[in-house]
N, C-alpha and C positions, 0 to 999 in steps of 0.2 A: 217425619222426614220424607221428602219426595224424591223418588229415584226414577231414573229413566234409562231405558235400554233402546236406543234408536232403531236397531234392527228388529225389535219386537213391538215397538210402539205404533207402527203403521202397517197396513196391509196393502200390498201392491197388486192391482188388478192385472191379471194376465189372461187375455182372451184375444180373439181376432181383431176386434175394434181397438183395443188398447195397443196392440202391437202395430196396427196400421197407423194410429195416431203418433206413436213414437217414431216410426220410420219417416213419416211426413215431417215431423219436427226436426229430426236428425238431418234430413235432406235440405231443410230450410235454414240450417244453422251451420255456417262455416266454422271449421276448427279454429280455436283461438278467440271466439267471440263471446263465450260464456265466462264471466269474471271468476266465478268460484270453481270452475272446472274447464280450464282452457284447452284441455286435450279432447273434450267432447265435441262431436260434430263431424261433418263430412270434410274430407281432405281433397275435394275435387278441383279446387282452385289451381292446383299445380298443372292441370291438364288444359287450362283455358287457352293458352297460346300454342298448344301443340298443333302441328300441321294435320289436317284431315287426311287420313290414309285410305287408299282404295282397297286394301286387303284386310281391313278390320283390326289392325294392330292397336289403334287408339281405343277402340271399344273393349278389346280384351284387357288392356292395361287398366282401364277404368273398372271393369268387372272384377279384376283381381284386387284392386284397391278397396272396393266396396266389400268384397267377401272377407278381406282381412280385417278391416276396421269396424264395420257395423256390428258384428257380434261382440266385440269388446265393449262398445258403448251401450248396446242394448243387450244385456246379459241373457234375457229370457228368449232371445231370438235364435231360431235354428234355421239357417239359410239352406234351402234345397236347390235353388238355381237362381242365377242372376243373368239378365240380358240387358245390354245397353245399345241404344241406337243414337249415334251422334247426328243431330238434326241440323246444326249450324256450328260455327266456330266456338260459340259459348253456350250452346243449348243441347241437352240430350234427354232422351226418354229412357227411364230406368224401370225395369220390371224385376221385382223381387218375389220369388216363390218361397214361402216359409211354411212352418208347421200349421198355420191357421188359414192359409189361403194365398192369394196373389195380390200384390200392390203394384200399380203402375203409376208413375208420376213423371211429369216433364219438369226439369230443373235447370237452372243456370249453373254454369261451372264457376 
């Protein structure tokens, strides 16, 4: 008789490179686009048509959204800091400082 215990059958690699790849994949995947897990992925689309602000309100709201959702989707991630620069109406540069280092990526909203 063959038995399987999914949580014990595979080993998940957790290191700086693995976390960086997961963050990059997460930022490239809008929420609702993964068939078997529609809640997985970034929720930045809601900021696409927000007016650009002079006082950084939009950046702060995006940072809070990332800080809230990213550790839920990538359980091994410990966020130490997040910084967002809105470059254009639908483009931003995101810097995430985590337990293994720093990742910076430019992404579409």
